[in-house]
C-alpha positions as CSV (number, residue, x, y, z in Angstrom):
1,M,4.7,-15.5,6.9
2,A,2.0,-15.5,4.3
3,I,-0.4,-12.6,3.9
4,E,-4.0,-13.2,2.6
5,G,-6.7,-10.7,2.0
6,G,-9.1,-9.1,-0.3
7,C,-11.7,-6.5,-0.9
8,F,-14.8,-5.5,1.2
9,C,-17.3,-7.4,-1.0
10,G,-15.1,-10.5,-1.2
11,A,-14.9,-10.7,-5.0
12,V,-11.1,-10.2,-5.1
13,R,-8.7,-12.2,-3.2
14,Y,-5.0,-12.4,-2.8
15,R,-2.1,-14.2,-1.2
16,A,1.6,-13.2,-0.6
17,D,3.6,-16.2,0.4
18,E,6.2,-13.8,1.9
19,H,6.5,-10.0,2.7
20,T,9.2,-7.7,3.9
21,D,9.4,-5.8,7.2
22,S,8.8,-2.6,5.3
23,V,5.4,-1.4,6.6
24,A,4.8,2.3,6.0
25,H,2.2,4.9,6.7
26,C,1.9,7.0,3.5
27,H,0.7,10.6,3.7
28,C,1.1,11.4,0.0
29,R,-1.9,13.1,-1.7
30,H,-2.2,10.3,-4.2
31,C,-2.7,7.8,-1.6
32,R,-5.3,10.0,0.2
33,A,-7.1,10.6,-3.0
34,A,-7.2,6.9,-4.0
35,S,-8.4,5.7,-0.8
36,G,-10.5,8.6,0.6
37,A,-8.6,8.3,3.8
38,T,-6.2,10.5,5.8
39,L,-3.4,8.0,5.1
40,M,-2.8,4.5,3.8
41,T,-0.6,1.9,5.4
42,W,1.3,-0.5,3.1
43,V,3.3,-3.6,3.6
44,E,5.9,-4.5,0.8
45,A,5.9,-8.0,-0.8
46,P,8.1,-9.5,-3.5
47,R,6.1,-9.5,-6.8
48,T,7.2,-13.2,-7.3
49,A,5.5,-14.1,-3.9
50,F,2.1,-12.5,-4.8
51,R,-0.8,-13.7,-6.7
52,W,-4.5,-13.1,-7.1
53,T,-6.6,-16.1,-5.9
54,A,-10.1,-15.0,-7.0
55,E,-11.4,-12.4,-9.3
56,K,-8.7,-10.0,-10.7
57,P,-9.0,-6.3,-9.7
58,A,-9.3,-3.3,-11.8
59,A,-6.3,-1.1,-12.4
60,Y,-5.5,2.6,-12.6
61,R,-2.1,4.0,-13.8
62,H,-0.9,7.4,-12.9
63,G,2.3,9.4,-12.9
64,S,4.3,10.1,-9.5
65,D,7.3,11.9,-8.3
66,W,9.0,8.5,-8.8
67,K,10.7,8.2,-12.2
68,T,8.3,5.5,-13.3
69,S,4.4,5.2,-13.4
70,I,2.4,3.7,-10.7
71,T,-0.4,1.1,-11.1
72,R,-3.1,0.8,-8.3
73,R,-5.2,-2.0,-8.2
74,F,-8.7,-2.0,-6.5
75,C,-12.1,-3.9,-6.7
76,S,-14.3,-2.6,-9.5
77,N,-17.3,-3.7,-7.6
78,C,-16.7,-2.2,-4.0
79,G,-13.7,0.1,-4.7
80,T,-11.3,-1.4,-1.9
81,S,-7.7,-0.2,-2.6
82,L,-5.5,-3.4,-2.7
83,T,-2.1,-2.8,-4.2
84,Y,0.4,-0.2,-5.2
85,E,2.9,-1.2,-8.0
86,R,5.8,0.9,-9.2
87,D,6.8,0.2,-12.8
88,G,10.2,-1.6,-12.8
89,S,10.1,-2.6,-9.1
90,D,10.7,-6.2,-7.8
91,S,8.2,-5.5,-5.1
92,L,4.6,-4.3,-4.7
93,D,2.9,-2.8,-1.7
94,I,-0.4,-4.4,-0.2
95,A,-3.0,-2.2,1.6
96,V,-2.8,-3.3,5.2
97,G,-6.5,-2.5,5.7
98,S,-7.3,-5.1,3.1
99,M,-5.5,-8.0,4.9
100,D,-7.4,-10.6,6.7
101,E,-5.2,-10.2,9.8
102,P,-3.8,-6.6,9.7
103,D,-2.4,-7.1,13.2
104,A,0.2,-9.6,11.7
105,V,2.3,-6.6,10.6
106,A,3.2,-3.3,12.4
107,P,4.1,0.1,10.9
108,E,7.9,1.0,10.9
109,H,7.9,4.5,9.5
110,H,6.1,7.3,7.9
111,V,6.6,8.3,4.2
112,Y,5.7,11.6,2.5
113,D,5.3,13.3,6.0
114,S,5.8,16.5,4.3
115,S,2.3,15.9,2.7
116,R,0.6,15.0,6.0
117,I,-2.7,16.8,6.6
118,G,-1.9,19.5,9.2
119,W,-4.5,18.6,11.6
120,F,-3.6,15.0,11.7
121,D,-1.1,14.6,14.5
122,V,0.3,11.2,14.9
123,A,1.6,10.6,18.4
124,D,4.0,7.6,17.4
125,Q,7.8,7.6,17.6
126,L,8.4,6.1,14.2
127,P,10.8,7.7,11.8
128,R,9.4,10.1,9.3
129,Y,10.5,10.9,5.9
130,D,9.6,13.9,3.8
131,K,9.3,11.8,0.8
132,G,10.1,8.1,0.4
133,R,12.6,6.2,2.5
134,P,16.1,7.1,1.4
135,D,16.9,3.5,0.7
136,S,13.8,3.1,-1.6
137,Q,14.6,5.8,-4.2
């Protein structure tokens, strides 16, 4: 199933012709700071299936606890967080909140639960990982 979406102001648009079933709520401090939200929800897509279909977004690179750098892409006009890209990975993560139809995917797990804000209690029964999923390291 294809995913389409974009930023709040409509300048930046994307399409992913396919995606994986990996949909995660991320509680890491980097995602919270980049989004200004309590957590970010991401869906994974192969890089080869993803393309920008309108204006290209701005990018910000930073270090992480992965062994590579991260590139976050966002709209330079309205600030919407759009993608999370780990250097050397064959996939990228798309911000579910930027999708035209976010109900098309459903979260499967929590990552960086050890960094979750203490007052934010999530009542779902999804698996929780202190850092990333064991199979994604």
